[in-house]
N, C-alpha and C positions, 0 to 999 in steps of 0.2 A: 637571627643569623649566626652561624659558627664563626666568631671572631677570633682573630690571631691573638689578642690581648687573652681571652680567656684560655686557649690553648697554651700560652707561655706559662698561665699560672698552673695549669694542670702538670705541664712537663717540669717545671720546678718543683712540684711536690713528687711526681712520678720517679724522678731519677733516682733519690735515694732508696726507692723500694726495690729497684733492680741493682742495686748495690753501688750507686755513685757516691761512695763515702770517701774512698781511698783516693786521693788526688794524683798520686803518683802514677797509677794504672801500670804497673811493671809488667814485663813479659811473662814472669812467673803467675802473675795474677790473670792475664789474658788467657794461659795455658792452664787455668784451673783444673784440677783432675776431674772434677765432677761437670767440666764444659760450662758452669754457671756460677757466678758471685752473686748472691741474694740471700734472703732472710728464709729460714726455714718455716714451712707452714704452719700456723696455729692448730692446736688441737681442735679448737671449735669450728676450724674451717674444712677439716676433713673426716675425721673417723669419730668425732664426739657423738654419742647417741642423742636423740631428739629428746628433748626436754618441753615442761610446760612452763609458758611466760606467766608474769604476775596476772595478766588478764584471763588466763584459764585456757589461752590458744596453744597451739600446738608449735613451737620454734621450727623453722625451716631446717631441714636437713637434705642438702644437695644429693647426697650419693643415694640415698632411698628414696628421695622425693616426698617424705613426710613432712606435711606443713605446708605445701604449697598450696596455692589458692587459684582456682579457675573462676570463682564469682568476682573476687576483688578486681583483677584487671578488666572484667567485662564491664562492670559498673565503672570503672575510671576510663575506659575509652568511649562510652556512651557520654560521662560528664564532660570530658574533652572535646567532643565533636560538639555536643550542644553549646558549651561556652565559645568556641571557636566560630560557630555559626553566628551567635549574638553578637560576637565583636566584629565580624566581618559585614553583617546587615547594618552596621552604624558606622562603620569606618573605612571599609574597603568599596571602592568602585568597581564596576557598577553594582551599587546596593540592591536592586532587584533580584538579581541573580542568587542572593541567599536568603530572601525573604520566603522561605519554605513553610507549609503548613499540610495538613492531612492530605488535602486535595492534590497538592503537588507530589508528595511523596506517593500517594496511590498511583498517579499517572506514571512517574518513573518506573514504578513496578510493575506495571500492565502495558503501558503503550510508549516506551522510551525506545529512541534509536540510538543504540551506542556506535559512537564515532571517535575521531580525533580531534582534541579541542584546540583553542587558537590562544591560549594561556602564554605569557611570555616565557623565553627558555629558561632562565633561571627560578621561575616560579615552577614549571613542570620538571624540570631536571635536578634542581637542587632542594628547593622548598617541599616538594612534595615527597622526595626520598627522606629529608630529615624528619618530616611530619609522620612517615610511616616508622622511623626510627622510635619515635614516641610511642605510637602503637605497641612496637615489638619490645621496648624497654621496659613498659609497664608490665606486659606478661612474664618477661624474662626476670625481672626482678623480684616477681612474686612466687619465682620457683618453679617455672615452666621452663622444658627445654627448649631447644633450638627450634625445632619443627613444630611444636606446638605454638610458640610466639610468633613464627610464620604465619600460622592459620589466624592467630588473632589480628596480626597487622592485615592481613587480607580481607578479613571481616570487617575491620574498622575502614578499611579504604573502601570497601562496597557500601556500607552504612553512608558514608560522607557521599559517593556519587548518588546515592538515592535520597538522602535527607538532608545533606547539607548544601546543594545546589538546585537550582530550578533548570539550568542548562542540560542539555543532552550528556548522559554519562560517558565517561571517556575511557577507551580502550587504553591509552597510553599511560593513564593515572592508574589504572588497575595492575600495570606493570611495574612503574617507576615507584609507587607508592610502596607497595607492599615487599617487593623482591628488592628494589634498591635501598628501601628501608631497613629491610632486615640484613643485607650485607653491609651497610653502614652501621646499623644498631649494634651487631654484634661484637665489633673491634670497641666501639665506645664502652659498651659493658664491661668487656674483658679487660680494658686499661682501667676502667673505674675499679673494677673487683681486685685488681693486682694493686693499687694503689691502697687499697683497705686493707691488705694482707699484712699482719704485723706479729713478731714475736712477744710483743709486750700485752696481747690481749686484744682488747677492742683498740679501734684505730681512733685516733685524736682529731680534734677539731679541724685541723688544717687537711687532715687526711679525707674528712668527710666532706669539706668543702670542694676539695679538688676533685673526689669523685662525683659530686653533684654537677660541677662545671662539666664534665666528661660526659656524664650520663645523667641528665635530669630527672628521668624516670626512676631511675635506681636511688638518688638522693631523696626523691620524694617518697617514695614506698618506705625508706629506711628512716626518714623523720616522722612521716604520720604514723606508721604502724609499729613503731617502736621494736621491740624485742621479736615481733613475729617474723620481719624479714631482715634481722641484722646478721645472720650467719653469712660469710663471705663466701662468695663461689670459689672452689679450690682450683687454682690454677697448674698444680701438680708441677710447680716450679720450671718453666719453660725455660730454655736459652734464648736472651733477647737483645735487640740493637735499639740504641736510641740515640737519635741526632737532632739536635736544635741549630738551626742556621739563621742569622741576622746579619743584613749588609746591605748593599746599595746597588741597583743596575747601572753599570758603568757605560754600556753601550747598547744601542737597539739597531738593528738593520731590518728593513721590511722591503718587500718586493711586490708589486701588484695590489697595494692597498692604498684606502682613501687617507687623505691627509687627516692630521689631527692625532696620529700615533705619538704617544709620550714616550720618549728616547731614554729618561733617566727616572728613577724613584727609588723607594725603600723596598726591600722584599724580604720576606721571612718563610722559612718551611720547616715542618716537624716530619721526621720519619719514626716509625716505631714499628719493628719487626718482633713478631712472638712465635716461639716455637722453631726456631732454627734447628736445622736437623744436624745429628752428631752427638747430641747429649746422651749419655748413657742413661738406658732405661726408662726414657721419654718415649711414650707412644702416644699416636695420632688416632684416638678412640671418638673423639667427639667433634662434630663441626667445629671448624674455626681454631683447634689445637696449633694450627698454623695459621698466622694471617699476617699481612702486611698493611700498614696505614700512612698515606701520607697526605699532607695538606700543604700547599703553598699560596702565600697572600701578598699580595704587590699593591702599592699605592696608586700604579697605573690603572689598576683593574679589579681592586679589592680581592676577590677569591679567584685566582689564577687557575687553581686545579685541586681537586680532591679525590683519590684513588684508594680503594680498597681491594684488597683479594684474600681469599680464604681458603683452605683445604677442607671442603665439604665431606667426602668420602676417600679416603686413602690409606697407604701403609707404607713404612718406612722400609728402605733397603740399604745394602752395603755392597760395594764394589771393590773387591781387595782391600786391603788396609787403609789406603790414603781418602778413599771416597764413601761419604755418607749422604743418603738422600731420602725424599719421600715422592712419591706419585700419586695421582688419583685425579678426581673431579674436583675443580675449583669454581668458586663463584666470584663474580667480581663487579665492581661498582666504579664508574669513571666519570668524572666532570671536568672538562678541561675548557678553559677560556682564555685564550692570548690576546687580548685587546681587540683584533679585527674578526676573528671567527670563534666558533664554539662546536665541542662536540661532546657527547654523553652516551653512556650506553650502561645497560645490565647485561651480563652474559654468563655462560656455563663454559667451562673450557677443561680440555685434558691437558695435563702437563707434570711437571716434574720441578722439585727444589732439591738444591745439592751442595754441599761444599766438597772441596778436593784439597788436599795438601800437596802443594807442588815441590815443597822442601821444607825443611825444618821449622821456618819461620813464614813462608809464604803461603796464603791459602787462597783459592777462588770460590767465590759463592756463585750460585746461579739460578736463575728461574726461566722456564720456557713453557708458555702456554698458548693455547690455540683453540678457538671453537666458536660457536654461533651465540648472538645476544640480539636485544633489540635497543635502538638507538636513535639519536637524533644529531644533525648537524647542520651547520649553515653560517653565511656571513651576517655580520652585524648589520651590514647596509642594505639588506634586502628591503623592498618597500610593502611587502604583503602584511597582512596583519599578524600572521605566524610566520616569522621572518627566519624558519629553518625546517629542515625536511627530515621527516620521519621515514624510518625502514628497518626491515631485518638487517642486523649488523654481524657480518664474520669480522674477527679482531685476532690480532697475536701480540704477544709480550715476549720480549727478550731481555732480561737484567742480568747484568754481571757485574761482580765487585771483587777487586783483586785487591787483597789485604797484604801490605809489604810489613811484616812485623808489627810493632806497635808504633810506628812512626807516621806511616801514610796509607793512604787508600786511594785507589783510581776506581770509579763505579760509572756504569753506563747503564741506561734504561731506554729502550726503543719500544714503541708502541705504534700498532697500525689499526684503524678503524675503516671499514668498507660499508657505508651506509646504502643499501640497496633500495630498488622501487617496491620490493616485495612487503606486503601489507602496509603500503603507503597511500597517502592521499595523492602523492605525485609518483606514479607507478613507473614513469618512463624517465626518471632521474635518479642520479645515484652520485654520492660523495666519497672521495678517499682521503682520510686524514691521517698526517704521519706525525709522530712527535718523537723527538728524540733528547735526550737529557745525559751530559756527562759532567763529571766534576773531579777534581783532584783535590785531596784534603791531606793537610799535613797536621799532627799532632804537636804542639809547642810545648807545653807543660801541663801535667795532669790531664783534666779533661778538655782544656782549651786548645783550639786549634784555629787554622784559616782553611778556607775553601776557595777554589777559583771554579766557577760553574759556567756552562754553556749550555742554553736550550735552544731548539730550533722547532717549528711547528710549520707544517706545509698542508694546504688545503686543494684539492682538485675537484671541483665541481662540474657535473655533467646532467642539467637539465634546462629547461627553456627560461626565459625571462628573468636571467638573473645578469648582473652587472659585473661581478667579479667572480672569476671563475677558477684562476690559479693564483694562490696566494701564498706568501712566506714571511714568516716573521723571526728574527734571530736576536737573543739577548746573552749579554756576557755580563757576570755579577761576581762581585768579590764579598766574602761573606766571612763573618766569625762563626766558630763552630764550637757548641759543648757537647760533649760526648757523654754517654750513661756509663755506669759502672763496668761494662764488658768492652769498653774501648771500641774497636773497629768490629766487634761481633765475630772474631774466628772462635771455632768451638774445638777444643782439644779432645779427642778420645784415646790417642795413640799411646 
């Protein structure tokens, strides 16, 4: 599972890559004329001609596609599925579900009835997308582009449904695994690649280790195939924002929830934004040239949330001198589990990202998204085998970040998910999930600061035979903050 400790290791290694080397973070640095403090792209990561490795194979060149492999990730995905099936049939209950053979595979292909499965929420909504990110990452790190890797992830998911289990194939898995896996896998691949970019030539041991933690398929292909896939994916130097926070939950307030809610505990979260608007000459020509990745872990509930969103197809714009932005079609994967209920979705949304200078030193960054998806939500206290509700999900997002020079930042993110009865096993039910988070952050010295965070999650459920319909949980946390080399992330173009 994606644990906070591995994220902290990767963050520690990633910070210098985006310029967290000058601990003073002056206003001049934040208003860097190029809009970003960071290393220049190495020649071998951008325009270097393709070469022949010692083994005689062509070295990957990302811009032309020379050296990419369609066969290697295909074989890796089949091997991964085979090994996973062998492990599950020995160690995961119920074991008979994984004891597939030629007869069960043929039956699944010719006489199977697709439906919604009854796996646990964390399995279907997190472990399946993470598994999909493995399929995706094996293809992506072998030189395939975003859309090709999505097809490989879809094929891997289909093979598992047919050959990995004897239970009826799952419609929900064919959505969460390849699509959620792609929307999760691309940010992990991009962050790993950014970590590997260096002016010194080939990355060192700690960079390789950090990249492997962030994207295990990338680390695997780089290790096993040597020079074949060593060429680093070119980031084209996006403007970035990095924030790591660690602290404690000082207060928890809950309404209409069962007993047993833990009021105090440790909390940590990590935010990384890639491709902030406003950097001169930066273009959104590839899927996820802009993305935002956020993960929160708590001792009260382990993984409280993981959220990714990225621009799939879009273009930049300018509105007068003070505003720069981008708009288009976004893809998102969300997983939210605040102790007493949970929600998750994959979605396509139309929207925009932007930054506006309100004065010489005050900037406002924002995101507005809305669109359809497919998701699940439910109370942990439901008694059915599957204790949550699937359905077509309409959702919206509003995120605002007010940057007050290089000393303070006020940010707010609000999300809403309406899980309907359409394409659901419970067609007469629906759930509405609201989640809001706001924090005030002060920089104390260099990249170090403090943050006061408030989060509220509300669930309103409307379908039969449930005990808890209207639930709210609020938390207040005090946290230490570590900022990347771009401070609060204001981009200067004036």
